[in-house]
C-alpha positions, -999 to +999 in steps of 0.1 A: +060-641+220+096-653+222+109-679+246+143-680+262+156-710+280+176-700+311+206-717+326+201-732+360+219-704+378+197-676+363+166-697+368+174-701+405+180-664+409+146-655+392+128-682+413+140-663+444+123-630+432+092-621+451+084-588+434+089-572+400+126-573+392+145-551+367+169-571+345+201-555+333+230-568+311+266-569+325+271-533+315+240-522+334+218-515+303+181-521+309+168-553+294+133-555+309+113-565+339+107-600+353+073-605+370+073-636+392+035-638+392+020-663+368+004-648+337-028-664+324-024-672+287-055-679+267-058-705+240-069-694+205-106-688+205-109-688+243-126-657+257-112-643+288-135-633+317-143-596+319-166-574+340-192-557+318-198-530+344-161-521+345-159-519+307-189-495+307-175-474+335-142-470+317-159-461+284-178-433+302-146-419+317-129-416+283-095-415+300-064-433+289-038-432+262-049-429+225-044-462+206-023-445+180+002-433+206+004-468+221+010-483+187+039-458+180+055-465+213+053-503+209+067-501+174+097-481+187+105-509+211+109-536+185+141-556+189 
């Protein structure tokens, strides 16, 4: 993951966001989305909490996007 240090003006603008916010450059080109909600980052070796029943339910549904398609889309987004 990359880190960008914001100037105070932009930091103040983002701190005022309450919902997902689309970020665009001065020409209006899409840069990404800012989510003001904190994200839980896990330390290496730490196991996140999960619901075994939910995992089983999702496995039985067999719905979703194939991993290969997800990989191709993510690779196409590389900067």
